[in-house]
N, C-alpha and C positions, 0 to 999 in steps of 0.2 A: 942601479939600487943594488948596494954591497951587503955581503954576507961576511964580510971578513971583521974582525975584531978590531975597528977603526979608534982612534983618539975619541971621537964623539960617542962611539957606543960605550966605551970605558967610562965617559962622563955620565951618560945615561943609566947605566949601573949603579953608579955612585950616588945620583940624585935619587934613585929609587930606593935605594939603602937608607939614605936618609930620611925616606918617607916611611920607612918600616917595611920596606919589600924587598924580599930576595928574589932578583931580577935575573934570570939565566939570559945571556946575550943573545941577539939573533946571529946564527950561523949557517955552518952547510948542514947541519941536520933539519934545519927549516928549509935551506934550499932543496935538499934533497925530497923532502914532502911535496913541496911545489912541483918537482919535476916528475914524480911517480904520480900523484894523483893527477896532474895535468896531462900526462901520457895517456892515463886511462882514460879520461873524457875525451881526449883527441882521437882514439881509437874507437871509443863509442860513438863520436860525431859521425864517422864513415858509416858503422852500422845503421845509426838511425835514418841517414839519407837512403840507404840501401832499403830499409822496412819502409818508408814513405814512399820510394819508387815502385816498389812491389805491393802496395797496401792493398791492392785489389786480389791478391792471391788468397783464397778463403780461409786457410788456416792462419794467416796473419791478419786477414780482414776483421775477424772476431775479436781481436785483442783491442782494437779501437786506435790504430796507430797513431793519428793526429794526436790524441789524448796521451798517449805514452811517449811521444817525442816532446810533448810539452812538459813532463814529468823529467825529462832528461834535462832540458835546458833550465826547470826548475833545480835540479841537483846543481847545474854549473852555475846558477847564480848563488846557491848556498856556499859553493867552493870558493867563490871571489868573497863572498860575505865573511867565510870562516878565515880566510887569509888576511884580510883587511882588520879583522876585529880581535883576532886571538894572539896578536902579538909575533906573527911569523914573518912579515916584510915590514921595512920602514915605512912610516906614513909622512914623513915631515916634509917630503920633496913635493908631495901633490898636494894641491886644495882639496881636489875630489877625494882623494882618500882620508882627508883629515875631516872631511864631511861625515861625522858619525851618523846622523840621521839617515845618511844615502846608504852606508854600507851596513850598518848594524840593522837599521829598520826596514829598509827595503830589500837590499840584497839578501842579508842574512835571515831575518825573521819572515816578511812577507812574502817575498817573490822563492825564499829558499825553503825554510823549514814548514812555514805555514802551507805553501803551495803543495810541496812534497807529500805532506801528511795527508793533505785533502785529495790528491790524485790517488795515493794507494787506497784511502777510504773511499773514493769515488769506483775506483776498479772493483772493491768488494760490493760497494753496493750495486753496481751493475750484475753481479752474480747473484745477489739477493734477490732483486728485482725479478731475475729470469727464473732463478730455479726455485725460491722460495713463493715468491708471489706468483708466479705463472704467468709472468706478462713480458712482452718483448721491451728490451730497453733500447728505444728509438723514439725519434720524432720530439713530443712536448717534453718529455720527462728527462731527455739527454739535455734540452737547452734549459729548461728549469733548474737542472743540477748543477750544470756546467756555470749558468749565470748567477746562480745564489753563491757558488764558491768564489768566483770573481768578484761578486759584489762586496762580500765581506770582507775579501784580503784587502780590496782598494780603500772600503770604508776604514779599517783597521790601521791603514797604511796611512792614510790621509789625517785621521784623527792624532795618529802619533806624530805626524810631522807638524802640525798646526799649534799643538799644546808645549810650553816652555821645556827648553833642553833639561832643567834641572829636575824635571819629572820624567824624562825619558833617557837621554844619553848626551854627553858632551865630550869634547876631544880633550885630553890632558897633555899638553905640548912638552913637560918636562920628562915625561915616560913614553910618550909617544902611543897612547892608549885609548880607547874610548871607556870612559867612565861612566857606567849604566846605574840608572836609579833601580834599588832591589824591587822596589815594588812594579816597575814594568818590567822587568824580570819575570817576577811572578804571574803576570797579566800573560806575557807570551807563553810562557810553560803551561799555564792552565787552558789556554786555547789548544796546544799540540796535544795534550792530555785528554781534553775532550772530543778530540778528532779520534784519538786511539778508542777512547771509550766506545764512541759511536761504532767503530770496527769491530771492537769486541762483542758488541750486543748481537750485530749482525753474523758474526762469525758463529756465534753461539746457536742462533736461530736456525743456523744452516748445517748444524752439526751431524743429522740424521739424513740429509738430503742427497740422494743419488747424484753424481756428476759424471760427466762422460768421457772427460781428458783429465787434465792436472788442474782442474779449477779449485779443489779443495787445498792442493799444495800452493797454490796462488794466495787464495784467500789468507792461509795461516801465516804466509811467508809475509804478507803485507802488514799483519797484525805483529809480527815479531820484530819486523823492520822499525815499526813506530815504536814498539816497546822499549828495544835496544836503543834507537836514538834518543828516545825521550827521556830514559833514565840515565844515559849518560851525559847529556846536556843538564839535566837537572841537578845532577851531582856536580858537575864542573861549575855550571852557574851560581848555584846557591849554598852549595857545599865546601867549594873550594876558595879560599882567600886568593883573588886575583889570580885567576889559573893562567892568564896568558903569560904570567911571569914564569911559569914552570915549562921548561922545555918540553919534559915528558906529557904532560897534561895536555898542553896545546897541540901538540903533533899526534899526539893518541886520537884525541878528541877529532882531528882532522881526517884521519885514517878511519876512524870507526864509524864517523857520520857518512862518508863517501864510499865505503865498503858496503854498509847496509843498503844505501841507496842502489849500488851498480848488482848487488845481489839479487835483492828484490826485483829490479827491472827485468834481467836477464831470466829469472825463475819464470816470470810471466813470458817473454818475447823469445827465449833462447830458442826451445826446442822447433818452433814454426822458422824461425829464422835460421836455422842450421839447415832443415830440410829443404828451404826454399832454395838455397844456395847447392845443396849436394843431391837433393832426391827430390826434386819438385814434383814430378808426377807419380813417382811412387808413394810418397807420402799423401798426397792428395787422395790417391785411391785408398789407403790406408784410412784416411781422416773421415771420408765418405762411410766407408764399410763400418767403420767404428759407430758412427751415427747409427746405421741402421741395426747393428748388431746388439747394442745397448739400449734400442728403443726409446730413443730420445726425440722421437719427432715434435712431442709436444714441448720440451724446452726449446727447440731450435727453430721453430716454425710458428707462426700465429698468423691469423686473420686480424688484423687491425681495421677498427671501423667498419664491419662486415666486407671488406673488401679483401680478394685473394692476394695473399703475398705473393711476390716472386719467388720462384723456386731455383735453388742450385741445381738439382737433380729431380727429373720426373721423366715418366717412359713418354716417349715422342718418337716418330718416325723418323731415324738418323738421317733422311733425304730431305726431310723438311727443315725451316729454319730452326737453328740452334738456340735454345734458351741460354742468353747471354745477360748474365747477371753481374757484370762488373769484370769478366776474365779477359784481360788486355793481351795476354801472351797466346800466341796461335797454338803452342805445345798444350796450353791448359785446356783449348778449345777441342783439339784434336783428342787429347786424351778423355775427355768428357764425352764426346760421341762414340768412342769407342766402350767407354764405361755404361753408357745408356744400351748400347746392343747388346752387351754381354750380362749386363746385371740382373740379379733376380727380382728387382723391384718391378711390381706389376702394374698396369694402368688403372687398378682398382685400390691398390695402396702404395702410392708413390711415397717415395721418402723424402722429406721437404727440410730444407735447410734456408735458413734466412741469415745473410752474412750481417746484417744490421741489429741483431738481437742483443749484441752487446756494446 
């Protein structure tokens, strides 16, 4: 795949000019965009694998690591969709890349923008469900929420795929771009803004709720990410004539989209991941002490269906069987035993924490 200004690229620019389009040729600025954003996703992949491996570390476990990992892969799908539909790479040499229904509808819209927006919104909904409604976000509500999200995305993608191309998107070989119906663009934009509006409503309802850690920042970041990405994509798709023809707009949108996703991801996962690596036991102690000091037992522990929940920390004889709630590292169990012995938590007032509440 060439990024040099070849005779074929010169012909493409000329043909676009005849069609009334000022086309900036694909070049090394586009290549640098691919390399920079691709490198970021490559490094983040290592971090995601580490998070999945350590998903039973309690401060990470409450973030719902599998769902956050799926958000990463949604961002990756969006990145590929952006590359193939924003005029950053040549499409003529691959029949797969020339399939605009695959690259635009599935990669960019459904598995990308739609899914990423839904995952940020779902994270916000989990906070709303726990802190505003006072219920544990686990079990049926998780399956229903995720199921509705996936089903709606699948239906949107399938319907978009089966309807005629002139109503959605089709490949234009002369300029190597996907020509997308304006009404279809509006439909996708409306979906994303609907998700952002849902997130805004939940955020507003929780404006006076007391949180324990950085959940308020997570909630606001999710909302800001959706607003920034939604605004920029709306402007480019509906306000700029053939934005992929402009080097500045096409590369700027890619950077903005994926910087927003990465920032949103790391605001949620960064602190717990950093401390899992560099201060595993110390941060775990701080984390549990913070739960006690802030009196957050109600938000972090519940009896579901009149059954006693498994507790992360409760008073017990340290010589008896340890309470093991998914702690797989010996260092975690050893620290927890010491914490139980020295903790001011009494048998009559245990500090409860359920790692599945998010």
